[in-house]
C-alpha positions as CSV (number, residue, x, y, z in Angstrom):
1,M,-20.3,-5.8,-3.4
2,T,-22.2,-2.8,-3.0
3,L,-23.1,-1.3,0.8
4,T,-26.9,-0.8,0.9
5,V,-29.3,-0.1,3.8
6,E,-29.8,-3.7,4.2
7,H,-26.6,-3.7,5.6
8,T,-27.1,-1.5,8.4
9,T,-28.8,-3.3,10.8
10,M,-27.2,-2.6,14.1
11,P,-30.0,-1.7,16.9
12,V,-29.7,1.7,18.7
13,L,-28.7,0.6,22.0
14,G,-28.1,3.7,23.9
15,R,-27.1,4.5,27.5
16,L,-28.4,2.9,30.8
17,P,-29.8,5.1,33.1
18,I,-27.4,6.7,35.5
19,H,-28.4,4.6,38.5
20,S,-27.6,1.7,37.0
21,S,-24.9,-0.7,38.8
22,R,-21.1,-0.7,37.3
23,A,-21.8,-4.7,36.2
24,E,-24.9,-3.5,34.5
25,Q,-22.8,-0.8,33.0
26,V,-19.9,-2.9,31.8
27,A,-22.4,-5.5,30.6
28,H,-24.5,-3.2,28.6
29,I,-20.8,-1.6,27.1
30,A,-19.6,-4.9,26.1
31,E,-22.5,-6.0,24.2
32,V,-22.6,-2.4,22.5
33,A,-19.0,-2.9,21.5
34,R,-20.3,-6.2,20.0
35,Q,-22.9,-4.9,17.8
36,I,-20.8,-2.1,16.5
37,R,-18.1,-4.7,15.6
38,I,-20.9,-6.3,13.8
39,Q,-21.9,-3.4,12.0
40,D,-18.6,-2.2,11.4
41,L,-17.8,-5.6,9.6
42,K,-20.3,-5.1,7.3
43,L,-19.4,-1.8,6.4
44,V,-16.0,-2.3,5.6
45,H,-16.6,-5.6,3.8
46,H,-19.6,-4.5,1.6
47,A,-18.1,-1.1,0.9
48,G,-14.9,-2.8,-0.2
49,A,-12.5,-0.4,1.7
50,G,-11.6,0.7,5.5
51,H,-9.5,0.2,8.3
52,I,-10.9,-2.4,10.3
53,G,-8.2,-3.8,12.0
54,G,-7.5,0.0,13.9
55,D,-11.2,-0.2,14.2
56,F,-11.7,-3.3,16.1
57,S,-8.5,-2.0,18.5
58,A,-10.4,1.1,19.3
59,I,-14.0,0.3,19.7
60,D,-14.1,-0.9,23.2
61,I,-12.6,2.6,23.9
62,L,-15.1,4.3,22.1
63,A,-18.2,2.1,23.5
64,T,-17.2,2.7,27.1
65,L,-16.7,6.6,26.4
66,Y,-19.8,7.3,24.7
67,G,-21.6,4.5,26.5
68,A,-20.9,5.7,30.1
69,V,-18.1,8.4,30.7
70,L,-18.3,11.3,28.3
71,D,-21.2,13.9,29.3
72,I,-22.7,14.2,25.8
73,T,-25.8,13.1,24.3
74,P,-27.5,13.7,20.8
75,D,-29.7,16.4,22.8
76,T,-26.5,18.0,24.1
77,V,-24.3,17.9,21.0
78,T,-23.8,21.7,20.4
79,D,-24.1,22.6,24.4
80,H,-21.1,24.5,25.0
81,E,-20.4,22.7,28.3
82,R,-20.6,19.4,26.5
83,D,-17.2,17.2,27.0
84,R,-15.3,17.0,23.8
85,F,-13.9,13.7,22.2
86,I,-11.4,13.9,19.4
87,L,-10.4,11.1,17.5
88,S,-6.9,11.8,16.4
89,K,-6.4,8.7,14.2
90,G,-8.9,9.5,11.8
91,H,-8.3,6.5,9.3
92,V,-10.6,4.7,12.0
93,A,-13.5,6.7,11.1
94,G,-16.1,3.7,10.4
95,A,-15.4,2.6,14.0
96,L,-16.4,6.3,14.9
97,Y,-19.6,6.5,12.7
98,T,-20.9,3.3,13.9
99,T,-20.5,4.3,17.8
100,L,-22.1,7.4,17.1
101,A,-25.1,5.5,15.2
102,A,-25.0,3.1,18.3
103,F,-26.0,5.9,20.5
104,G,-28.1,8.0,18.5
105,F,-26.1,10.6,17.2
106,L,-26.9,9.8,13.4
107,P,-29.5,7.4,11.9
108,V,-28.1,3.8,11.6
109,E,-29.4,3.8,8.1
110,E,-27.1,6.8,7.1
111,L,-24.2,4.1,7.6
112,A,-25.3,2.5,4.2
113,T,-23.5,5.8,2.7
114,F,-20.2,5.0,4.2
115,L,-17.5,5.9,1.5
116,K,-20.1,6.7,-1.0
117,P,-19.3,9.8,-3.4
118,E,-20.6,13.1,-1.7
119,S,-21.2,11.2,1.5
120,A,-21.0,12.8,4.9
121,L,-19.3,9.6,6.1
122,N,-16.1,9.6,3.9
123,G,-12.8,7.8,5.3
124,H,-11.8,10.8,7.7
125,P,-14.5,12.4,9.8
126,N,-15.6,15.9,9.1
127,R,-17.1,18.2,12.1
128,R,-19.2,20.0,9.6
129,K,-21.0,17.0,8.4
130,V,-21.4,14.7,11.0
131,A,-23.0,15.8,14.4
132,G,-20.7,14.2,17.5
133,V,-17.4,15.0,15.6
134,E,-15.5,17.6,17.0
135,A,-12.5,17.9,14.8
136,N,-11.6,17.0,11.2
137,T,-8.8,14.4,11.4
138,G,-7.0,12.1,9.4
139,P,-3.4,13.7,9.2
140,L,-1.6,11.9,11.9
141,G,-0.4,14.0,14.8
142,H,-3.4,16.8,14.6
143,G,-6.1,15.5,17.0
144,L,-3.8,15.8,20.1
145,P,-2.7,19.4,19.5
146,V,-6.5,20.4,18.7
147,A,-7.7,18.5,21.9
148,V,-4.9,20.5,24.0
149,G,-6.8,23.9,22.4
150,H,-10.2,22.6,23.4
151,A,-9.0,21.8,27.5
152,L,-7.0,25.1,27.3
153,S,-10.1,26.8,26.1
154,A,-12.4,25.2,29.0
155,K,-9.6,26.3,31.5
156,L,-9.9,30.0,30.3
157,D,-13.8,29.4,30.5
158,V,-13.4,28.3,34.1
159,S,-15.5,25.1,32.7
160,L,-15.4,21.7,34.2
161,R,-16.2,20.2,30.7
162,R,-13.5,17.4,29.7
163,T,-11.5,16.8,26.9
164,Y,-10.8,13.2,25.7
165,V,-8.6,12.3,22.6
166,L,-7.7,9.0,21.4
167,V,-4.4,8.6,19.3
168,G,-2.7,5.7,17.5
169,D,0.8,4.7,18.8
170,G,2.5,4.9,15.5
171,E,0.9,8.1,15.3
172,L,2.9,9.4,18.6
173,Q,6.0,9.2,16.1
174,E,5.1,12.4,14.9
175,G,6.7,15.5,16.8
176,S,3.5,17.7,17.2
177,N,2.0,15.5,19.4
178,W,5.2,16.1,21.8
179,E,4.8,19.7,21.4
180,A,1.2,19.8,22.4
181,M,1.9,17.6,25.5
182,M,4.8,20.0,26.6
183,A,1.6,22.8,26.3
184,A,-0.6,20.8,28.3
185,S,1.9,20.3,30.9
186,Q,2.7,23.6,31.1
187,Y,-0.8,25.0,31.4
188,Q,-1.7,22.3,33.6
189,L,-4.4,21.1,31.7
190,D,-5.7,18.4,34.4
191,R,-9.2,18.1,32.4
192,L,-7.2,16.7,29.4
193,T,-7.2,12.9,28.8
194,V,-5.0,11.4,26.2
195,I,-5.9,7.9,25.3
196,V,-3.1,5.7,23.4
197,D,-4.5,2.8,21.5
198,R,-1.2,0.7,22.2
199,N,-2.0,-2.3,19.7
200,R,2.0,-1.9,18.6
201,L,1.3,-2.3,15.2
202,Q,0.9,0.4,12.1
203,Q,0.9,0.3,8.5
204,G,3.3,-2.6,7.5
205,A,5.3,-3.2,10.5
206,T,5.4,-2.9,13.9
207,T,6.1,0.4,16.1
208,K,8.9,-1.3,17.4
209,E,10.7,-2.0,13.9
210,T,9.6,1.4,12.7
211,N,10.4,4.0,15.6
212,D,10.4,2.4,18.8
213,L,8.3,4.4,21.4
214,D,9.4,2.5,24.7
215,P,9.8,3.3,27.1
216,L,6.3,5.0,26.6
217,P,5.0,5.6,30.2
218,D,8.4,7.2,31.2
219,K,8.5,9.6,28.2
220,A,4.8,10.6,29.0
221,M,5.6,11.3,32.8
222,A,8.7,13.1,31.8
223,F,6.5,15.6,29.8
224,G,4.4,16.1,32.7
225,F,1.5,13.6,32.4
226,A,0.1,11.1,34.9
227,V,0.4,8.0,33.5
228,V,-2.1,4.9,33.7
229,E,-2.0,1.7,31.9
230,V,-5.2,-0.7,31.3
231,N,-6.3,-3.5,29.3
232,G,-8.1,-1.7,26.4
233,H,-10.4,-4.5,25.7
234,D,-11.6,-4.7,29.5
235,H,-14.7,-2.8,29.7
236,G,-14.5,-2.3,33.4
237,E,-10.9,-1.1,33.6
238,L,-11.8,1.3,30.9
239,L,-14.7,2.4,32.7
240,D,-13.0,2.5,36.2
241,V,-10.3,4.6,34.8
242,L,-12.0,6.9,32.1
243,S,-14.4,8.0,34.5
244,A,-11.9,9.0,37.3
245,V,-9.7,11.5,35.6
246,P,-7.9,13.7,36.5
247,F,-5.6,11.4,38.7
248,R,-3.5,14.2,39.8
249,P,-4.6,17.6,40.0
250,G,-2.7,20.3,37.8
251,K,-1.4,17.5,35.4
252,P,-3.0,15.9,32.1
253,T,-3.6,12.3,31.9
254,F,-2.2,9.6,29.5
255,V,-4.0,6.3,29.3
256,I,-1.9,3.6,27.8
257,A,-4.6,1.3,26.4
258,H,-3.3,-1.9,25.7
259,T,-5.2,-3.5,22.7
260,H,-4.4,-5.8,19.9
261,K,-5.1,-4.5,16.1
262,G,-8.2,-7.0,14.9
263,H,-9.5,-7.9,18.0
264,P,-11.3,-10.4,19.0
265,I,-11.4,-12.1,15.6
266,S,-8.7,-14.9,15.4
267,F,-7.6,-14.6,12.4
268,M,-7.0,-10.7,12.6
269,S,-6.0,-10.2,16.1
270,N,-2.3,-8.9,16.3
271,N,-2.1,-9.4,12.6
272,V,-0.4,-6.4,10.9
273,A,-1.9,-7.2,7.2
274,W,-5.2,-6.2,8.9
275,H,-4.2,-2.3,9.0
276,H,-6.1,-1.6,5.6
277,R,-7.5,-5.2,4.3
278,V,-11.0,-5.9,3.5
279,P,-12.1,-9.5,4.4
280,D,-13.2,-11.6,1.5
281,A,-16.5,-13.6,1.4
282,A,-15.4,-16.5,3.7
283,E,-13.3,-14.1,6.0
284,F,-16.7,-12.1,6.3
285,R,-18.6,-15.0,7.1
286,Q,-16.0,-16.3,9.8
287,A,-15.6,-13.2,11.5
288,L,-19.2,-12.6,11.8
289,T,-19.8,-16.1,13.0
290,E,-17.3,-15.4,16.0
291,L,-18.9,-12.1,16.9
292,E,-22.2,-13.6,16.9
293,A,-21.3,-16.3,19.0
294,V,-20.4,-13.9,22.1
295,G,-23.1,-14.2,24.7
296,R,-25.4,-11.4,25.2
297,P,-26.2,-10.0,28.5
298,R,-29.0,-9.7,30.5
299,Y,-30.5,-6.5,32.0
300,D,-32.6,-5.6,35.3
301,R,-33.8,-2.8,33.3
302,E,-33.9,-1.6,29.6
303,P,-31.0,0.8,28.1
304,S,-32.9,4.1,27.8
């Protein structure tokens, strides 16, 4: 199977106007997330590689951030005062690339180069090759420290720009994250938001079996963070929480987003086998059928 431009069929949905209602925003984000999943499924299947389980657990978070939260657009991608987003769990680059394409940061047809030799869209994001990527990530435990650096830079600049970083829960077994969190608390980086993709699975096992993180909320609070827990697949909850940070002045925010690896596909959801597995032809058809069966919203106005 070979990935070609014929497999890049996702529309560019963009963002709704700023004066749109919350209900309109939530409906739009839900549709964008559905379209991103359909396109990401095609990328992984036809490319024959990827991390579709982790992609699908993170897509609702990515769609909410780029769809209504982050102060960044394709026109402001180099603006010094833009918000920063760092994907620390860089192995789910396919979900990030597809999200960036959905919001106009890169041409949809460029997704056809995913994982091909010399492609800018390789298995881990590269800030020098892809507009909208803020940091090269892949080795786990690096993105959160980089995000702390961005947040500290903003504070030194007396800037209101925000920094968001998405980490995997298994990734939090890396000690570098906790060193960075101590620094974030020490410097009172309340414009920093750490989002944990809490799907409780990592390569080959559960996080509990590998190196248990619980009680994660208590640990984050002990490191000086304001902690919030959300349903990581509920676009309304995500929009409300991610738009409202900081929750406590002087404290960075730690959002635990409870998710399911492979969501919402029936045979993928909460199944550790889908960390790095590629759907075969029958699985691809079933997953596509499930995603296409999800209802599409109606808008009082068209996205911009």
